[in-house]
C-alpha positions in Angstrom: 39.3 -49.6 -9.4 37.3 -47.3 -8.1 34.4 -49.2 -9.7 36.0 -52.6 -7.7 35.6 -50.6 -4.2 32.0 -49.2 -5.1 32.9 -45.5 -5.2 30.5 -43.4 -7.7 32.9 -40.8 -10.0 30.3 -38.1 -10.2 32.2 -35.3 -12.8 30.1 -31.5 -13.3 30.9 -29.5 -16.7 29.9 -25.7 -16.8 29.0 -25.9 -20.2 27.5 -27.9 -23.2 30.0 -26.7 -25.4 33.0 -29.7 -25.7 31.2 -32.6 -23.7 30.3 -34.8 -26.8 34.2 -34.4 -27.4 34.8 -35.6 -23.6 32.3 -38.4 -24.0 33.3 -39.7 -27.4 37.0 -39.8 -26.1 36.1 -41.9 -22.5 38.1 -39.4 -20.3 35.8 -40.3 -17.7 34.0 -42.9 -16.8 31.3 -42.1 -14.3 27.8 -39.5 -14.2 28.3 -36.2 -16.0 25.8 -33.1 -14.8 26.2 -29.3 -16.3 25.4 -26.5 -13.9 25.4 -24.0 -16.9 24.6 -21.6 -14.5 27.4 -22.5 -12.2 25.8 -23.0 -9.0 27.8 -25.5 -7.2 30.6 -24.0 -8.8 30.5 -21.0 -7.0 28.9 -23.1 -4.1 32.4 -25.0 -4.1 34.5 -21.5 -3.9 35.8 -22.1 -7.0 37.6 -19.6 -9.1 38.0 -17.9 -12.6 41.0 -16.4 -13.5 41.7 -13.1 -14.4 43.7 -11.9 -17.2 46.9 -11.8 -15.4 46.7 -15.0 -14.0 46.0 -16.6 -17.5 48.8 -14.5 -19.4 51.4 -16.2 -17.0 49.8 -19.6 -16.4 49.5 -19.9 -20.5 52.8 -18.5 -21.0 55.4 -18.5 -18.5 54.3 -21.4 -15.8 56.4 -24.1 -17.1 53.9 -26.7 -15.9 51.2 -25.8 -18.6 54.3 -27.5 -21.2 54.6 -30.0 -19.1 50.5 -30.8 -19.2 50.6 -29.8 -22.9 53.8 -32.4 -23.7 52.3 -35.4 -22.1 48.9 -35.0 -23.2 50.5 -35.0 -27.0 52.7 -37.5 -25.7 49.3 -40.0 -24.7 47.6 -39.0 -27.6 44.8 -36.7 -26.0 44.3 -33.5 -28.0 43.7 -29.5 -27.1 40.4 -28.3 -26.8 40.6 -24.3 -26.5 36.7 -24.2 -26.7 34.5 -22.6 -23.9 35.6 -20.6 -20.9 39.2 -21.8 -20.5 39.2 -19.0 -16.9 37.4 -21.7 -15.0 38.9 -23.6 -12.6 37.6 -26.7 -11.3 38.4 -29.2 -8.3 38.1 -32.5 -6.9 35.7 -33.0 -4.4 35.5 -36.7 -2.2 32.0 -37.3 -0.3 32.0 -39.8 1.8 29.5 -42.9 2.1 26.0 -41.1 2.0 27.2 -37.5 2.5 28.0 -37.4 6.0 31.7 -35.8 5.6 34.0 -34.4 2.8 36.6 -36.9 2.8 39.7 -34.4 0.6 38.6 -31.0 -1.1 41.1 -29.1 -3.9 41.0 -26.0 -5.4 42.8 -25.8 -8.7 45.6 -22.8 -8.7 45.2 -22.8 -12.5 44.7 -24.7 -15.3 47.4 -26.6 -15.4 47.0 -27.7 -11.8 45.5 -31.0 -10.9 45.1 -33.6 -7.3 47.7 -36.4 -8.1 46.1 -39.6 -8.3 47.8 -40.8 -5.2 46.2 -38.6 -3.2 42.7 -39.4 -4.3 43.6 -42.9 -3.6 44.7 -42.4 0.1 41.5 -39.8 0.5 40.0 -43.1 -0.7 41.9 -45.3 2.1 42.8 -48.0 -1.4 46.0 -48.8 -1.8 48.1 -47.5 -4.9 50.1 -50.6 -5.6 46.4 -52.4 -5.3 45.9 -54.5 -9.1 42.6 -54.2 -10.6 41.7 -57.3 -12.8 40.0 -55.8 -15.8 36.9 -57.5 -16.3 37.1 -60.9 -19.3 33.6 -60.8 -19.5 33.2 -61.1 -23.5 29.6 -61.1 -23.6 29.1 -58.1 -22.4 27.7 -55.9 -25.3 30.3 -53.1 -26.6 29.0 -49.7 -28.0 31.8 -48.7 -30.2 29.5 -45.7 -32.1 29.9 -42.6 -31.2 26.3 -41.0 -30.1 25.1 -38.0 -28.5 23.5 -39.2 -25.1 20.2 -38.5 -23.6 19.9 -35.3 -21.4 17.8 -35.2 -18.4 17.5 -32.3 -16.7 15.9 -31.9 -13.1 15.1 -27.9 -12.7 18.8 -26.0 -13.1 21.4 -29.3 -13.7 21.0 -31.7 -16.3 22.5 -35.4 -16.1 24.4 -36.3 -20.0 
């Protein structure tokens, strides 16, 4: 749906651990960059959970169980590798970088922005139907492989 509206999707990961599994699982359809020094992460004001927040989130907060059960139902496994104390967010920037349309910061590890809020910020009707590409001549890569990493100073594009 985003591609049909000429909207570019960019993800920023904070560590290389697990990124190939993420790519192979096709969980994200956009450009992915690595920020191993967490410079963009810090500049955006995202936070790191402390141990008390993590215990509450993992063992008490009902949203974590809800998200885990939804993942199981959709056959999306868990990956607990890496630094699970980091939260993230969603930042929607106007074309040309002119302004911020939406800025959302996670409050915990199971927190996320609803798709309807993203579509609303992008002025896309949530009832819109996207016709899938039926071009059968397009090459489909069914073999997972490690993408080439292109680095520019401290940021790497995977």
